[in-house]
Steps between C-alpha positions, in 0.01 A plus 500: 500500500258670747370843395690683774849366414559720190403808704740405782776435246443838331522688832808301607682581173404870524605515864843339452566702182442816701736372770777460243452846348808721456318805642515364858535750782457289814404156625338441840424182694313471825220372718142616507268458799131536415160501664212440260128470545249290313149488641597734785762275664859627509757231415880540520728419208870495420693526177834538330527787255721598207481832322690644204491873441546540125477877461457793737120454496433134415588151605386141542407339833436135581524259787381184663232554766331261742138575576208313649130529448245373751207334325197453727213272405230279650494121490155343522480156665195271503443379857202268506206705371672834566746709304778657707719785378859538620711807423847420366797726426793396282818700447616485136875557471623665181810636331447821304740633236434858388663646187454874535596811307613763752484876448724702736420854610603724790151487651394135455605193302231320299523129410254306284497165325384139499534252784533125465373304800574134567305292752731302732290324764241548771441458872176494698484811719211448737425230753178354370299183546581439135857419401594582140705213356526622143496847350614631163483811286420496129676655321814491715650784292338841467570841352430839651582868471686694770538872559722652769585846630826530693760745624868415543707635791880474516637361826855486365653535155411136422208414734144625443158459663195523278150500656226412252125477454398210274188384317491165318202358310511124437294435186478120524337497844344847502694595814642836598809528718547851642749609760833651576857395541852617555800396294857513621736491204868512430656669196733256323633754246 
């Protein structure tokens, strides 16, 4: 069993135990639109979100988010007696699953917890003289830590908008995703 599987299992059990708690106050589902930057380039993202408010001040938040990361590098080709360098950019497509503790306050909500990122596939971004035929990421699973500040606004009794500022460190690849987003969620009960 890989080293990361027990950790994922522990967080999954903790998360679903909290979801089945008797102290439930509200459950929300929704969509989250994000814009994150790594290396100065803003990239859009989209996700589905679920949140369980357990007490007046605390809850659990998770979701399934699509994000992409543009990896730029140089390919060196031997052409006769010369070396030629060609810039290449590849978009890595990933699914990110955060499992966050959320603290609710009147001023700002604070969320923090681990993220589990799964590499899906890639696509060459730039038109280059070099065509990338094969590209992979090792490991294709990584763990990070996310922190978010947000504020929820009621549109109706059951529909809310929640702008957020987010910061996510990916430990496996030493990447930082920073940006903002807005969640639209619906109160189930």
